[in-house]
C-alpha positions as CSV (number, residue, x, y, z in Angstrom):
1,M,157.4,145.3,178.8
2,P,155.7,143.7,175.7
3,R,155.3,140.0,175.6
4,R,157.8,138.1,173.5
5,L,156.5,136.7,170.2
6,K,156.4,132.9,170.5
7,L,157.8,131.1,167.5
8,L,157.8,127.3,166.8
9,L,160.1,126.1,164.0
10,I,159.2,122.7,162.7
11,F,161.2,120.5,160.4
12,G,162.1,116.8,159.9
13,T,164.3,116.2,156.9
14,R,167.9,117.0,156.1
15,P,167.2,119.6,153.4
16,E,164.7,121.4,155.8
17,A,167.3,121.3,158.6
18,I,170.0,122.8,156.4
19,K,167.7,125.7,155.5
20,M,166.0,126.2,158.9
21,C,169.0,126.0,161.2
22,P,170.4,129.4,160.0
23,L,167.0,130.9,160.6
24,A,166.7,129.2,164.0
25,L,170.1,130.7,165.1
26,E,169.0,134.1,163.9
27,L,165.7,133.9,165.8
28,L,167.3,132.4,168.9
29,R,169.8,135.3,169.2
30,R,167.0,137.9,169.2
31,P,165.5,138.6,172.7
32,Q,162.2,139.7,171.3
33,F,161.4,136.1,170.4
34,E,160.7,133.0,172.5
35,T,161.8,130.5,169.9
36,K,161.5,126.7,170.1
37,V,162.4,124.0,167.6
38,M,160.4,120.9,167.0
39,L,161.8,117.9,165.0
40,T,159.4,115.3,163.6
41,G,162.1,112.8,162.7
42,Q,160.9,112.3,159.1
43,H,164.6,111.7,158.2
44,R,166.0,110.7,161.6
45,E,169.7,110.4,161.2
46,L,170.1,112.9,158.4
47,A,168.4,115.8,160.2
48,D,170.2,115.0,163.5
49,S,173.6,115.3,161.9
50,V,172.7,118.8,160.4
51,M,171.4,120.1,163.7
52,S,174.4,118.8,165.6
53,A,176.7,120.6,163.1
54,F,174.9,123.9,163.6
55,G,174.5,123.5,167.3
56,V,170.7,123.7,167.2
57,K,168.8,121.5,169.7
58,A,165.3,120.3,169.4
59,D,163.0,121.4,172.2
60,Y,160.5,118.8,171.0
61,D,161.7,115.6,169.4
62,L,158.8,113.6,168.1
63,R,160.9,110.6,166.8
64,L,158.2,109.6,164.3
65,M,160.4,107.7,161.8
66,K,159.4,104.0,161.4
67,P,160.2,101.4,158.8
68,G,157.8,101.1,156.0
69,Q,155.9,104.3,156.7
70,T,153.4,105.5,154.1
71,L,152.4,109.1,153.3
72,Q,149.1,108.5,155.0
73,S,150.5,107.0,158.2
74,L,153.2,109.6,158.6
75,T,150.7,112.5,158.1
76,A,148.4,111.0,160.7
77,A,151.3,110.5,163.1
78,I,152.5,114.1,162.7
79,L,149.0,115.5,163.4
80,E,148.6,113.4,166.5
81,A,152.1,114.0,167.9
82,E,152.1,117.7,167.4
83,K,148.7,118.4,169.0
84,P,149.9,118.4,172.6
85,V,152.9,120.6,171.6
86,F,150.6,123.3,170.2
87,E,148.4,123.0,173.3
88,Q,151.4,123.3,175.7
89,F,153.6,126.0,174.0
90,A,150.7,127.9,172.3
91,P,153.0,129.6,169.7
92,D,152.0,132.8,167.9
93,F,153.5,131.5,164.7
94,A,154.5,128.1,163.4
95,L,157.3,128.2,160.8
96,V,157.5,125.4,158.2
97,H,159.8,125.0,155.3
98,G,159.3,124.1,151.7
99,D,157.4,121.1,150.4
100,T,158.0,118.1,152.6
101,L,155.3,116.0,154.3
102,T,156.5,117.4,157.6
103,A,155.9,120.9,156.3
104,F,152.4,120.2,155.0
105,A,151.2,118.1,158.0
106,S,152.7,120.7,160.4
107,A,151.0,123.6,158.7
108,L,147.7,121.6,158.9
109,S,148.4,120.9,162.6
110,A,149.0,124.6,163.2
111,F,145.8,125.5,161.5
112,Y,143.8,123.0,163.6
113,A,145.4,124.7,166.6
114,Q,144.4,128.1,165.3
115,T,148.0,129.1,165.1
116,K,149.3,131.4,162.3
117,V,151.6,129.7,159.8
118,C,154.7,131.1,158.2
119,H,155.9,129.4,155.0
120,V,159.6,129.6,154.5
121,E,160.5,129.1,150.8
122,A,157.0,129.9,149.5
123,G,155.8,130.1,146.0
124,L,157.7,127.4,144.2
125,R,155.7,125.7,141.5
126,T,156.0,123.2,138.6
127,F,152.3,123.5,138.0
128,D,152.1,119.7,137.7
129,K,150.6,118.1,140.8
130,W,152.3,114.8,140.0
131,A,155.9,116.1,139.6
132,P,157.5,116.2,142.0
133,Y,155.1,113.9,143.9
134,P,153.9,114.6,146.6
135,E,155.9,117.8,147.0
136,E,154.1,119.9,144.5
137,M,150.8,119.5,146.2
138,N,152.3,119.8,149.6
139,R,153.5,123.3,148.8
140,V,150.3,124.3,147.1
141,L,148.3,123.2,150.2
142,I,150.7,124.9,152.6
143,T,150.1,128.2,150.6
144,R,146.4,127.9,151.4
145,L,147.1,127.4,155.1
146,A,149.8,130.1,155.5
147,D,149.5,133.6,156.8
148,L,153.0,134.8,156.0
149,H,154.8,133.7,152.8
150,F,158.6,134.1,152.6
151,A,159.3,133.8,148.9
152,P,163.0,133.3,147.8
153,T,162.5,135.2,144.5
154,K,160.3,137.7,142.6
155,G,159.2,134.8,140.5
156,N,158.0,132.9,143.5
157,E,156.2,136.1,144.6
158,R,154.6,136.3,141.2
159,N,153.3,132.7,141.4
160,L,151.6,133.5,144.7
161,R,150.0,136.7,143.5
162,N,148.7,134.9,140.4
163,E,147.0,132.5,142.8
164,G,145.3,135.4,144.6
165,I,147.8,135.5,147.5
166,I,148.2,139.2,148.0
167,N,148.7,139.8,151.7
168,G,151.7,138.6,153.8
169,V,154.0,138.0,150.8
170,Y,157.6,139.0,151.2
171,V,160.7,138.4,149.0
172,T,163.5,137.4,151.3
173,G,166.0,135.3,149.4
174,N,166.7,131.6,150.3
175,T,167.8,130.7,153.8
176,G,169.8,127.8,152.3
177,L,172.4,130.3,151.1
178,D,172.7,131.7,154.7
179,A,174.2,128.4,155.7
180,F,177.4,129.0,153.8
181,R,178.4,131.7,156.3
182,Y,178.6,128.9,158.9
183,T,179.9,126.0,156.9
184,I,182.5,126.8,154.2
185,K,186.1,127.5,155.4
186,P,189.2,127.7,153.3
187,D,191.2,125.5,155.6
188,Y,188.4,123.0,156.2
189,E,189.3,119.4,156.9
190,F,186.7,116.7,156.0
191,T,185.3,114.6,158.8
192,S,184.3,111.8,156.4
193,P,187.1,109.3,156.1
194,E,185.8,108.5,152.6
195,L,186.3,112.1,151.5
196,R,189.7,112.4,153.2
197,A,190.8,109.5,151.0
198,I,189.8,111.1,147.8
199,D,192.4,112.9,145.5
200,F,190.9,116.3,144.7
201,E,194.1,117.5,143.0
202,S,194.4,115.0,140.1
203,F,190.8,115.0,138.8
204,R,187.9,117.3,138.1
205,T,185.4,116.3,140.7
206,V,181.7,116.0,140.0
207,V,179.4,115.9,143.0
208,M,176.3,113.9,142.4
209,T,173.0,113.3,144.2
210,A,170.0,111.3,142.9
211,H,167.2,110.0,145.0
212,R,163.9,111.6,144.2
213,R,160.9,109.4,144.4
214,E,159.9,110.0,140.8
215,N,163.3,109.0,139.5
216,I,163.5,105.7,141.3
217,G,163.3,102.8,138.8
218,A,163.9,103.5,135.1
219,G,165.0,107.1,135.6
220,L,167.7,106.3,138.1
221,E,168.9,103.4,135.9
222,N,169.1,105.7,132.9
223,I,171.1,108.3,135.0
224,C,173.5,105.6,136.1
225,R,174.1,104.3,132.6
226,A,174.9,107.8,131.4
227,V,177.3,108.4,134.3
228,R,179.1,105.1,133.5
229,R,179.5,106.2,129.9
230,V,180.8,109.8,130.6
231,V,183.3,108.6,133.2
232,A,184.7,106.0,130.8
233,E,185.1,108.7,128.1
234,N,186.7,111.3,130.4
235,P,189.7,109.9,132.4
236,D,190.3,113.3,134.1
237,I,187.0,113.3,136.1
238,Q,185.8,111.6,139.2
239,V,182.3,111.4,140.6
240,V,181.6,111.6,144.3
241,Y,178.1,110.4,145.1
242,P,176.9,110.6,148.7
243,M,174.1,108.0,148.6
244,H,170.7,108.4,150.2
245,P,170.0,105.7,152.7
246,N,166.9,104.6,150.9
247,P,167.6,100.8,150.1
248,T,165.7,101.1,146.8
249,V,168.1,103.8,145.6
250,R,171.1,101.9,146.7
251,G,169.8,98.7,145.2
252,T,170.0,100.5,141.8
253,V,173.1,102.6,142.2
254,V,175.5,100.1,143.8
255,P,175.2,97.4,141.1
256,M,175.4,99.9,138.3
257,L,178.2,102.3,139.6
258,G,179.9,100.4,142.4
259,D,182.6,98.8,140.2
260,I,183.9,102.0,138.6
261,D,187.3,103.2,140.0
262,R,186.5,106.9,139.6
263,V,183.0,106.8,141.0
264,H,183.1,107.1,144.8
265,L,179.8,105.9,146.4
266,I,180.0,107.2,149.9
267,E,177.7,107.5,152.9
268,P,175.6,110.6,153.5
269,L,177.6,113.7,154.5
270,D,177.0,116.2,157.2
271,V,176.3,119.7,155.9
272,F,179.8,121.0,156.6
273,D,181.4,118.2,154.6
274,M,178.8,118.5,151.8
275,H,179.2,122.2,151.4
276,N,183.0,122.0,151.4
277,L,182.9,119.1,148.9
278,M,180.8,121.4,146.6
279,S,183.2,124.2,147.0
280,R,186.0,121.9,145.7
281,S,184.0,120.4,142.8
282,Y,183.9,121.3,139.1
283,M,180.2,120.7,138.6
284,A,177.1,119.0,140.0
285,L,174.7,116.4,138.8
286,T,171.6,116.4,141.0
287,D,167.8,115.9,141.2
288,S,167.8,117.8,144.5
289,G,166.0,121.1,144.8
290,G,168.4,122.5,147.4
291,L,171.5,121.9,145.3
292,Q,169.9,123.9,142.4
293,E,170.0,126.9,144.7
294,E,173.2,126.2,146.7
295,A,175.7,125.2,143.9
296,P,175.3,128.4,141.8
297,A,176.2,130.4,144.9
298,L,179.6,128.7,144.7
299,G,179.9,129.2,140.9
300,L,179.2,125.5,140.4
301,P,177.4,124.6,137.1
302,V,174.5,122.2,137.7
303,A,173.0,119.5,135.4
304,V,169.5,118.8,136.8
305,L,168.5,115.2,136.6
306,R,164.8,116.0,136.1
307,A,162.5,116.9,133.2
308,E,161.1,120.0,135.0
309,T,161.9,122.1,138.0
310,E,160.1,124.4,140.4
311,R,163.1,126.6,140.3
312,P,162.8,128.2,136.8
313,E,164.8,131.3,137.9
314,A,168.0,129.2,137.9
315,V,167.3,127.9,134.4
316,E,166.5,131.4,133.2
317,A,169.7,132.7,134.8
318,G,171.8,129.9,133.2
319,T,173.1,128.6,136.5
320,V,171.4,125.2,136.0
321,V,170.3,123.3,132.9
322,L,167.7,120.5,132.7
323,A,169.1,117.1,131.6
324,G,166.0,115.1,131.9
325,T,166.2,111.5,132.9
326,T,166.9,109.7,129.7
327,D,170.3,108.2,129.4
328,E,171.0,110.1,126.2
329,G,169.8,113.4,127.7
330,V,171.9,113.0,130.8
331,Y,174.9,111.9,128.7
332,S,174.7,114.8,126.3
333,L,174.4,117.6,128.9
334,F,177.0,116.0,131.3
335,S,179.5,115.7,128.4
336,K,178.8,119.3,127.1
337,I,179.5,120.9,130.5
338,L,182.7,118.9,130.8
339,R,183.9,119.5,127.2
340,D,182.6,122.9,126.1
341,A,184.7,125.4,127.9
342,E,182.7,128.5,126.9
343,F,179.4,126.9,128.0
344,Y,181.0,126.0,131.3
345,R,182.3,129.5,131.8
346,S,178.9,131.0,131.0
347,M,177.3,128.8,133.7
348,R,179.9,129.8,136.2
349,R,179.5,133.5,135.5
350,A,175.7,133.4,135.7
351,I,174.3,135.3,138.7
352,N,172.5,133.2,141.4
353,P,168.9,134.4,141.6
354,Y,168.4,133.1,145.1
355,G,169.7,136.0,147.2
356,D,172.7,137.3,149.1
357,G,172.8,135.0,152.2
358,H,170.9,137.3,154.5
359,A,167.4,135.8,154.2
360,S,167.2,134.8,157.8
361,E,167.8,138.3,159.0
362,R,165.0,139.6,156.7
363,I,162.5,137.0,158.0
364,A,163.4,137.9,161.6
365,D,162.8,141.6,160.9
366,I,159.5,140.9,159.2
367,L,158.4,138.8,162.3
368,L,159.4,141.7,164.6
369,G,156.7,143.8,162.9
370,Q,153.9,141.3,163.4
371,E,151.2,142.0,166.0
372,I,150.4,139.4,168.7
373,M,146.8,138.3,168.6
């Protein structure tokens, strides 16, 4: 009987967990694989809540989150903590996701252990190493370390081929869309008491997230000013903003938006509450990469609170539009989506370019065809 392929899935943040848990469940149900999950703890509580919701347990929990960590200290901590795991489990493949520091440091750790690397969500590019920082360079460096590249779209595949990555490139769709099969239910009841108290019948609901490193400071202040103005001018809308726990983000958002009746600043949501909130919303305001992929799958128009995106397919498809981070730019696009009915309908009708919700199955099938060294 052939030896089972040994797989180590590594993640540490909430967005990674949302997109890797469906893949973990798919791999765990296949007897041809010996699959283990390692959690770095880059976002301790946020990733924990996602894993609990999906019923995925960490075989290795590194618990690396500490107050005041720097990019340098966390990178070093990941390399040191993962070394004995690679020595003990000796995986055939390490699977990392996207562009986080966990993904880059874990890919480097796998390389040092002479383990093959699979990059889930490969090939995304802005072609500006400073935006988003440090994520753009993280994903570029992971590409150089990876053996298998699971690209969500043809455009991502094209980016890789233009960089000379010819072998081991597969277009799979995005695993984030796979999560909807587990999370969205027509009779869903929110677990968040803050969401249960919100009236979704009387207002058009705008779901908002804003926390990217490059927006903290003037960008986030501009965004908040624009939101205040739009909410004041449109009495039929409400904004639901699950805030990132970063105290710097909250230090800007709470003083600027906390006194507005129809802006609900709430605690972070588990993935089930978040996806069902999105399914009941009218549109999204976000600087998140994941929401640019997820929201269009629900027919939810997205105003992206960034000047550029590594997901140009969504812009080309018309499912998202870049607002930038000036207060006038955010105000103009936010207002247009709310007031221009034909523009809104065109965004809702646009076809999501990120797949059909079966990326995890494709990745598992590809792995089945790999030879064990």
